[in-house]
N, C-alpha and C positions, 0 to 999 in steps of 0.2 A: 292444572285446574280442570275440574270435572265438566262434562257437557252441560249439566244443570246450571253450574255457576256461569259458564259462558252465555248460556241462554238468558240468565238474569241480567248480566251486564249489557248484552245487546238489547234486551227489552227496555232496560232503564235508559240506555242511550237513545233509542227510538222515541220513548216517551218524552225525554227531555227535548229532543228536536221538534216534536209535534207541539210541545208547550211553547217553545220559543217562536215557532211559526205562528201559532194562534195569537200569542201576545203581540207580535209585530203587526199582524193583520188587524187586530183590534185597535192598536195605536194608529194605524194608517186610516182606519175608518172613522176615527174620532174627528169631529168637525174642528177646523182651525178656529182659534180665538177670534181672528178677524172676521170670519164668516158668521160668527154668532153675534158679534157686537156691532160691526159696521153697518148692517142694514138698518139699525135704529138711529144711526148718525148720518144718514144719507143726505139730510137737508142742512147739515152744519157746514158753513162755508170754509174753504181753505184759502189762506192768504196767498195771493199771487197765482192762483190756479182757477180755472173756470169750474163752476159748481156743476157737477154731474152726478147721476146716480152711481153708487158704488157697484161695480161689476165683479171685481176680484180683488183680493188683498194685495198689498204691496209686495213686490218681489215675486209675483206669480209668473213673470216672464221666464221662458226656458233659458234665456241668456243672462239672467240676473246673477246666478251663482258664478258663472264664468267671468262676468265683468267685475265682480267683487274680487275674485282671486287674481286676475290679471289686470287690475284696475289701471295703473299708470300707462302701460303700453296700449291697452285698448282705448283709453281716452285720447291718447296722442294720435292713434290711428283714426279715431272718429273725428278729431279736429282737422286732420289732414284731408279726410274725405269731404268735410264741410268746406274747406278752403278750395278744393279742386272742383267740386260739383256746385256749391252754392245753392241758391234757391231755398233758403230756410223759410222764407215767407210762404212759399208754395207748400212746403212740407207741413208747416204749422197749420195752414188752412185745411189741408187734407186730413190731418190728424183731428182737427176740430170737427170736420164733417164726418169722420169715422166714429167720433164719440168715445175716444179712448183717453185715459189719463196717462199720456206719454209726452215727454218733452222731445224737442228736436234732437237734442244730444243723445237721448236714449235710442231714438230711431237710427241715428248715425252709428251707434254701437251695434245695433242689430245688422245694419248694412255691412259693418266690418266683419261680423261673424259669418254672414252669408258669403262675403268675398273670400274669407278664409276657407269656407267649405268648397267653393269653386276652385280655389288654389290647390287645396288638398286633393280634390278629384283629378284635376289635370296632372298634378305631380305624381299621383299613383299610376296614371296611364303612362306617363313618361318613364317611370321606373320599370314598369312591365315591358315597355319597348326596349329599354336599355338592357334588360336581361336577355332579350332575343337578338339584339344586334346593336351596332353603334348608333348613338344619338348625339346630335349637336347640342352642346350645353347652352349656347346662346339661343337657339330656337326653342329649346325646352323652357328656358327662363322667360322668353317672350310669351310662350303659350301659357305658362303659369300666371303671368301678369294679366293676360287676356281673361283667364279663368277668374281671377280675383275681380277684375272690372265687371265681368258678366254677372257674378254673384251680387255685387253691389247694385247694379242696374236692375237685376231681377227683383231684389227686395223693394226697390222703388216702384217697379211695375206692379208688384203684388199689392202694395199700399193703394195704388190707383184702382186696381181691380176690386179690392175690399170696399173702397168708397163707392164704386159704381154698384156693386151688389147690394150694399146697404141702402143706397138711395132708391134702387129698384124696389126693394122691400117696403120702403117708406111710401113710394107711389102706390103700391098695391094696398097698403093699410090705410091710406089717407081717407078714402070715402067713408069707410066704417067709422073711423075716429071722428071725422067731421060730423057725421050723422049723430053719433052718440053725444058729442058736445052740443049740437043743436037741440036734441031732445032734452038734455039736462037743462039748458038755458030756457027752453020753452016751458019746462016744468016749474020755473020760478027760481032756479039756483043762480047764484052769481057766477061770473066767469071763472073765478078762482076755485069755487066749490065744484063747478062742472069739470074743470081740469083735474082736480083731485080725484073725482069719481072715475073719470076716464083712465087716469094713470093707474089707479088701483085695480081697475077691472080688465084693462087691456094688457097684452103681452106683445112686444114687438119693438122694432127700432124707433118708430115714430112715438110710441109711448115712452120709451127711454128719453127721447129728445124733449118731449113735453114734461117729463119728470124733472129734467135739469132746469127747464124754464120755471116750473112750479117752485123748485128749490130757491131760485133767485128771487121770485116774488115773495116768498116767505121770509127771506132775509132782508127785506126792506126795499127792494126795487119795485117800481110801479109796474102795473100790468102793461101799459103802453110801451114803456122802455124795454121791458123783457121781450115783448113780441117784436119790437123794432130790432133788438139785438139778434134774435133768432132769424129775422128776415135778412140781416146783413151777413150772417155767418153761414147760412145754409147754402148748399149748391143746387137746390131744386127751386125752380121758378114757381111751381105751384105752392110749395110750402112758404116761400117768401111772400107770394100774393095772399095766402091765407093769413100769415102773421100781420102783414100790413092792413088787411081788411079788419082783423080783430082789433088791432090797435086803434084804427080810425073809428070803429064802432064803439069801443069803450070810451074814447075821448069825446066823441060827438053825441053819444047817446042814441045812435041808430039801432034798429032791431038786429041783434046779433044772430038770432036763430035763422032769420031769412038769409043773412049773409052766408052762414055756414051751409045751409041747405043748397043755396045756389052754387057755392064752390064745390060741394060734393057732387052735384049734378054735372058741373063742368068737367071735373076730373074723370067721372065715369064716361062722359061723352068723348073726352080726349083719349081715354084708354080704348074705347070701342073703335075710334077712328084709327088709332095706331095699330090695333089688331087687324083691321081691314087692310091697311097699307102693308103690313108685314105679310099677310096672306097673299096679297097681290105680288109682292116681290118674290115670295117663295114659289108661287105658281110659275112665274117666268123662269126662275132658277131650275124648276123641275123639268122644263122643256129641253134644257141642254142635254141631259143624258138620253132623253127620248129621241131627240133629233140626231145626235152624233153617235149614239151607241145602239139603241134598240132598232131604229129605222134602217140603218145600213145592214144590220144582221138579218132583218126581215126581208129586205130586198134580195140579199144574197141567197137566202133559203128559197125565195120564190122563183128566181131566175136561173139558179144553178142547175136544177134538173132539166129545164128546157134547153139550156146550152149544151148539156151532155147529150140529150136526145138528138139535137140537130147535128152534133158532131158524129154520132153513130149513124145517122141516116145519110149523111153526106157521102158521095162516092169517093 
């Protein structure tokens, strides 16, 4: 075959590869059907599940495909973890506080995969040790079991850390949201209309939580009952106090705007007080390196030349 023909074949192959890559990139960039449809159905209730704003389509978890492929074994391992650890009520409460559409069983499945990751990491280390010298099989098996348990517990700790981070964000967002609600109510809007305006205008974890509350109200639940449920499920005392205050104000007809303004002021004052206390603790903590590191070095540098001079002058 002539060089020209070879060039044509190579050019056609390269063009075909570029076409395949471009088509695949275009397919990946195309929005998923769930992402296009579910935002319009966010207020539709689901039987047996708490109503929450839709954050991601079903099956978006990175462990979803693996759990579908290895379904029976993974489910059995998740049931075993549930029997050993227990505490499903605590997990359910933390998942509700995190605001994710995940069951306790799905969380146990993720714990199993985290445990398998720890097991594989420790097993890899043991294999490398076996290549360089003898390794006790019993000790290696025990260490692999410890790795599995560590992975399971790390997933539980990560859930607690996610809940804490989300609640901190809600504390930061609360004064702004409360002020916006107060302004909307003072302008003549009803509590439901004020909630709708705030949820549509705000972005954040507290707005998501209020979006779920608004969805429950639109599906037939009364405003007082919705806020009472939020007060019973949240892990933040200020949000619970806010929910109970709104529920009482709606039921008894007290001025809601004044209640919201007062609660926003209380939260800002509590945040300022917490900041001052944190600064005081950090000031004390900063004294430790100064006293135990900087000061001794300064004393050594100040007295060492004098000690050397006295030694030289001594007969």
